[in-house]
One Martini backbone bead per residue (centre of mass of N, CA, C, O) as a GRO file, in nm:
protein
   80
    1MET     BB    1   4.345  -8.781   0.318
    2THR     BB    2   4.321  -8.805  -0.020
    3ALA     BB    3   4.309  -8.692  -0.334
    4ASP     BB    4   4.108  -8.908  -0.435
    5GLU     BB    5   3.896  -8.868  -0.213
    6LEU     BB    6   3.840  -8.570  -0.267
    7LYS     BB    7   3.761  -8.600  -0.562
    8THR     BB    8   3.521  -8.789  -0.512
    9LEU     BB    9   3.354  -8.596  -0.336
   10ILE     BB   10   3.321  -8.371  -0.539
   11ALA     BB   11   3.205  -8.543  -0.780
   12ALA     BB   12   2.949  -8.646  -0.619
   13GLY     BB   13   2.834  -8.324  -0.576
   14LEU     BB   14   2.976  -8.235  -0.866
   15PRO     BB   15   2.962  -8.172  -1.183
   16CYS     BB   16   3.252  -8.248  -1.387
   17GLU     BB   17   3.478  -8.179  -1.652
   18HIS     BB   18   3.705  -8.095  -1.438
   19LEU     BB   19   3.958  -8.249  -1.203
   20GLU     BB   20   4.191  -8.124  -0.963
   21VAL     BB   21   4.408  -8.273  -0.703
   22GLU     BB   22   4.623  -8.132  -0.446
   23GLY     BB   23   4.843  -8.242  -0.169
   24ASP     BB   24   4.923  -8.320   0.200
   25GLY     BB   25   4.632  -8.387   0.370
   26ARG     BB   26   4.548  -8.065   0.449
   27HIS     BB   27   4.651  -7.913   0.192
   28TRP     BB   28   4.462  -7.781  -0.082
   29TYR     BB   29   4.429  -7.808  -0.448
   30ALA     BB   30   4.184  -7.692  -0.695
   31VAL     BB   31   4.045  -7.781  -1.015
   32ILE     BB   32   3.718  -7.661  -1.122
   33VAL     BB   33   3.487  -7.783  -1.371
   34SER     BB   34   3.154  -7.631  -1.414
   35LYS     BB   35   2.826  -7.563  -1.502
   36GLN     BB   36   2.734  -7.470  -1.209
   37PHE     BB   37   2.902  -7.180  -1.239
   38GLU     BB   38   2.709  -7.047  -1.408
   39GLY     BB   39   2.637  -6.719  -1.300
   40LYS     BB   40   2.858  -6.720  -1.077
   41ARG     BB   41   3.021  -6.624  -0.823
   42LEU     BB   42   3.294  -6.699  -0.655
   43ILE     BB   43   3.160  -6.749  -0.377
   44GLN     BB   44   2.941  -6.942  -0.491
   45ARG     BB   45   3.133  -7.157  -0.592
   46HIS     BB   46   3.268  -7.223  -0.321
   47GLN     BB   47   3.009  -7.296  -0.170
   48ARG     BB   48   2.944  -7.540  -0.347
   49VAL     BB   49   3.190  -7.704  -0.267
   50TYR     BB   50   3.152  -7.699   0.041
   51ALA     BB   51   2.878  -7.849   0.031
   52THR     BB   52   3.004  -8.124  -0.065
   53LEU     BB   53   3.183  -8.150   0.212
   54GLY     BB   54   3.074  -8.031   0.458
   55SER     BB   55   3.189  -8.147   0.762
   56ARG     BB   56   3.488  -8.171   0.664
   57MET     BB   57   3.547  -7.861   0.700
   58HIS     BB   58   3.481  -7.867   1.026
   59SER     BB   59   3.666  -8.136   1.115
   60ASP     BB   60   3.960  -8.120   0.963
   61GLU     BB   61   3.979  -8.314   0.718
   62VAL     BB   62   3.972  -8.027   0.571
   63HIS     BB   63   4.165  -7.768   0.633
   64ALA     BB   64   4.253  -7.674   0.327
   65LEU     BB   65   4.103  -7.493   0.034
   66SER     BB   66   4.215  -7.430  -0.276
   67MET     BB   67   4.057  -7.263  -0.564
   68LYS     BB   68   3.964  -7.318  -0.908
   69THR     BB   69   3.675  -7.181  -1.065
   70LEU     BB   70   3.514  -7.307  -1.365
   71THR     BB   71   3.395  -7.288  -1.660
   72PRO     BB   72   3.410  -7.432  -1.960
   73THR     BB   73   3.474  -7.167  -2.109
   74GLU     BB   74   3.704  -7.070  -1.926
   75TRP     BB   75   3.879  -7.321  -1.967
   76SER     BB   76   3.913  -7.299  -2.279
   77ASP     BB   77   4.044  -7.014  -2.268
   78THR     BB   78   4.305  -7.109  -2.103
   79ALA     BB   79   4.397  -7.333  -2.322
   80ALA     BB   80   4.447  -7.127  -2.576
   0.00000   0.00000   0.00000
């Protein structure tokens, strides 16, 4: 899997205002900004992303995914 493929999968299942993905083909890091995260705890945000990837997380197609999940407000606060 490439970074672009992983990015496309996440974006297809989760509307994102901002999405960055980088990694080496097995270990990935993503910054995901979505309104879907508003009012959600960190674990709920991660579960939402995992749900978009479905069986790919269990089949080792995506071996490891570290992520920073932010709401648009949180994202704009970090950019300031």
